[in-house]
Wavefront OBJ file of the C-alpha trace (Angstrom):
o trace
v 35.189 -3.182 -26.264
v 35.181 -4.858 -29.633
v 36.436 -2.847 -32.560
v 34.769 -2.466 -35.920
v 37.565 -4.555 -37.478
v 37.134 -7.310 -34.891
v 33.341 -7.386 -35.507
v 34.041 -7.815 -39.218
v 36.352 -10.715 -38.602
v 33.793 -12.463 -36.403
v 31.134 -11.964 -39.086
v 33.420 -13.462 -41.748
v 34.356 -16.458 -39.615
v 30.647 -17.025 -38.967
v 29.951 -16.941 -42.735
v 32.731 -19.498 -43.395
v 31.667 -21.688 -40.485
v 28.178 -21.958 -41.971
v 29.726 -23.567 -45.047
v 31.698 -26.323 -43.273
v 31.988 -28.217 -40.037
v 35.786 -28.146 -40.236
v 38.037 -25.578 -38.663
v 38.342 -22.381 -40.686
v 41.834 -21.826 -42.095
v 43.790 -18.594 -41.860
v 44.017 -18.454 -45.627
v 40.233 -18.677 -45.986
v 39.836 -15.702 -43.655
v 42.603 -13.845 -45.411
v 40.910 -14.305 -48.787
v 37.585 -12.845 -47.611
v 39.148 -9.973 -45.702
v 41.668 -9.358 -48.556
v 44.306 -9.180 -45.865
v 47.780 -10.892 -45.641
v 47.782 -14.152 -43.726
v 50.264 -12.821 -41.107
v 47.856 -9.892 -40.340
v 44.968 -12.366 -39.971
v 47.027 -14.496 -37.611
v 47.589 -11.490 -35.393
v 43.956 -10.601 -35.391
v 42.940 -14.194 -34.520
v 45.275 -14.106 -31.556
v 43.666 -10.919 -30.342
v 40.173 -12.458 -30.737
v 41.340 -15.580 -28.868
v 42.623 -13.426 -25.975
v 39.114 -11.912 -25.762
v 37.622 -15.453 -25.802
v 35.774 -14.673 -29.033
v 37.367 -17.487 -31.022
v 39.064 -20.757 -30.453
v 42.300 -20.583 -32.390
v 45.456 -22.746 -32.588
v 48.156 -22.062 -35.107
v 48.089 -24.457 -38.107
v 44.732 -25.895 -36.855
v 42.335 -23.190 -37.855
v 39.705 -21.208 -35.981
v 36.149 -21.444 -34.757
v 33.907 -18.975 -32.977
v 33.255 -19.413 -29.311
v 29.714 -19.107 -28.014
v 30.526 -15.496 -27.035
v 32.051 -14.832 -30.505
v 28.988 -16.289 -32.280
v 26.707 -14.112 -30.199
v 28.603 -10.951 -31.282
v 28.679 -12.084 -34.967
v 24.954 -12.678 -34.978
v 24.268 -9.234 -33.475
v 26.334 -7.585 -36.187
v 24.569 -9.667 -38.954
v 21.189 -8.766 -37.459
v 21.975 -5.068 -37.499
v 23.309 -5.202 -41.051
v 20.295 -6.930 -42.458
v 17.804 -4.871 -40.562
v 19.499 -1.692 -42.026
v 19.333 -3.118 -45.495
v 15.594 -3.613 -45.143
v 15.194 -0.019 -43.905
v 17.325 1.392 -46.695
v 15.324 -0.505 -49.430
v 11.777 -0.418 -47.978
v 11.762 3.013 -46.377
v 14.414 5.100 -48.224
v 13.925 3.615 -51.703
v 17.457 2.319 -52.311
v 17.870 -0.517 -54.826
v 19.053 -3.919 -53.539
v 22.485 -3.458 -55.132
v 23.107 -0.135 -53.379
v 22.734 -0.984 -49.696
v 25.497 -3.358 -48.725
v 28.306 -0.814 -48.202
v 26.032 1.587 -46.360
v 24.847 -1.182 -44.078
v 28.555 -2.152 -43.467
v 28.909 1.193 -41.774
v 25.572 1.252 -39.924
v 26.053 -2.307 -38.511
v 28.648 -1.050 -36.038
v 26.366 1.396 -34.253
v 26.370 0.013 -30.736
v 22.853 0.616 -29.427
v 20.566 -2.314 -28.483
v 17.648 0.060 -28.035
v 18.077 1.495 -31.525
v 18.244 -1.966 -33.035
v 15.064 -3.084 -31.228
v 13.239 0.053 -32.245
v 14.416 -0.417 -35.856
v 13.136 -4.037 -35.738
v 9.771 -2.917 -34.327
v 9.470 -0.061 -36.880
v 10.051 -2.560 -39.770
v 7.439 -5.019 -38.286
v 10.148 -7.554 -37.363
v 11.175 -8.772 -40.830
v 12.567 -12.233 -41.119
v 14.488 -11.678 -44.362
v 16.572 -8.858 -45.843
v 16.160 -7.509 -49.454
v 18.505 -10.274 -50.683
v 16.508 -13.080 -49.098
v 19.068 -13.589 -46.265
v 17.518 -14.544 -42.865
v 17.608 -11.973 -40.089
v 18.503 -13.319 -36.613
v 15.979 -12.374 -33.950
v 17.031 -10.560 -30.729
v 17.986 -13.978 -29.245
v 20.235 -14.807 -32.246
v 17.848 -17.424 -33.735
v 17.652 -17.652 -37.523
v 14.457 -18.419 -39.531
v 14.495 -21.829 -41.251
v 15.298 -21.652 -44.954
v 15.446 -24.888 -46.921
v 16.312 -23.125 -50.174
v 18.025 -24.744 -53.105
v 20.409 -23.432 -55.697
v 18.726 -22.964 -59.082
v 21.550 -25.069 -60.546
v 20.178 -28.102 -58.663
v 16.623 -27.811 -60.017
v 15.275 -30.108 -62.844
v 13.802 -28.880 -66.147
v 10.117 -27.878 -65.954
v 10.066 -27.864 -62.096
v 8.349 -24.509 -61.090
v 10.198 -22.649 -58.370
v 10.106 -19.219 -56.766
v 13.241 -17.041 -56.334
v 13.872 -16.473 -52.641
v 17.405 -15.107 -52.413
v 20.952 -14.782 -53.658
v 24.153 -16.303 -52.539
v 26.287 -13.633 -54.230
v 25.873 -10.001 -53.170
v 28.166 -8.172 -55.533
v 26.813 -5.066 -57.126
v 27.435 -6.318 -60.675
v 25.617 -9.591 -60.001
v 22.622 -7.846 -58.413
v 22.421 -5.322 -61.273
v 22.516 -8.151 -63.793
v 19.707 -9.984 -62.135
v 17.606 -6.827 -62.002
v 18.324 -6.251 -65.727
v 16.837 -9.617 -66.639
v 13.871 -9.253 -64.228
v 15.151 -11.711 -61.599
v 13.864 -10.393 -58.334
v 12.683 -12.008 -55.064
v 9.319 -13.653 -55.494
v 9.714 -14.221 -59.267
v 8.413 -17.496 -60.629
v 11.118 -19.389 -62.542
v 10.928 -22.438 -64.879
v 14.028 -24.023 -66.368
v 13.258 -24.714 -70.007
v 16.555 -26.345 -71.013
v 19.921 -27.333 -69.467
v 23.056 -27.470 -71.648
v 24.806 -30.826 -71.035
v 28.265 -29.355 -71.892
v 28.526 -26.613 -69.160
v 25.152 -26.782 -67.342
v 24.138 -23.305 -68.511
v 20.355 -23.014 -68.909
v 17.501 -21.340 -70.569
v 14.876 -20.034 -68.065
v 11.584 -18.240 -68.116
v 10.936 -15.926 -65.224
v 7.154 -15.668 -65.584
v 7.167 -13.157 -68.429
v 7.088 -13.288 -72.192
v 10.851 -13.525 -72.562
v 13.241 -16.388 -72.029
v 16.784 -15.878 -70.686
v 20.024 -17.793 -71.088
v 22.112 -17.873 -67.883
v 25.427 -19.526 -66.922
v 25.793 -22.260 -64.356
v 27.694 -19.790 -62.187
v 24.651 -17.445 -62.124
v 22.319 -20.369 -61.483
v 24.428 -21.485 -58.511
v 23.999 -18.123 -56.841
v 20.212 -17.930 -57.184
v 18.300 -19.464 -54.276
v 14.853 -20.860 -54.881
v 12.097 -23.034 -53.302
v 9.713 -25.311 -55.051
v 6.122 -24.084 -55.627
l 1 2 3 4 5 6 7 8 9 10 11 12 13 14 15 16 17 18 19 20 21 22 23 24 25 26 27 28 29 30 31 32 33 34 35 36 37 38 39 40 41 42 43 44 45 46 47 48 49 50 51 52 53 54 55 56 57 58 59 60 61 62 63 64 65 66 67 68 69 70 71 72 73 74 75 76 77 78 79 80 81 82 83 84 85 86 87 88 89 90 91 92 93 94 95 96 97 98 99 100 101 102 103 104 105 106 107 108 109 110 111 112 113 114 115 116 117 118 119 120 121 122 123 124 125 126 127 128 129 130 131 132 133 134 135 136 137 138 139 140 141 142 143 144 145 146 147 148 149 150 151 152 153 154 155 156 157 158 159 160 161 162 163 164 165 166 167 168 169 170 171 172 173 174 175 176 177 178 179 180 181 182 183 184 185 186 187 188 189 190 191 192 193 194 195 196 197 198 199 200 201 202 203 204 205 206 207 208 209 210 211 212 213 214 215 216 217 218 219
């Protein structure tokens, strides 16, 4: 059996692994789990004993094939539940993460498959994140950060890289939702902040940090 905590660690290691080809440091895992490094080390040893990770002290950690399979199943459940909560129960996109964190640990493959079928097999969750299929395969993305787009290049908002409640509420406040057309009108040379239009009558000023966390594709 794999505990809820162990599943969370595997999910976090998967997330970190997607950002680098190097081994994942204990400190990086500790930062995301908000846990002391010593406690992380103990957990990594337990996961290694279960052959879910490849771990050597001072050399970092990577998921094994078995560990990646478990992580993808948890991610699949989490994102499917988010779709259900938003599309079927009317939650806002900033309200579903913590609820899905609880639901993702329900251990029933039949329930997950029926949920997937009920939702017509969605490929993306309400934040634009890809949903692994039953075999663990992810849809291709090819998105770019808004911060890397040139002035006057029309793009469509496809997702977010930051899922915090305050960030999602801020985006909703300025009308930045998935599917919105965005055009950058001006980029400030000093700090790379920018003025954008989101397809409406109003223009908005956003920071470079906000732009880095908005995922888009060219029209």
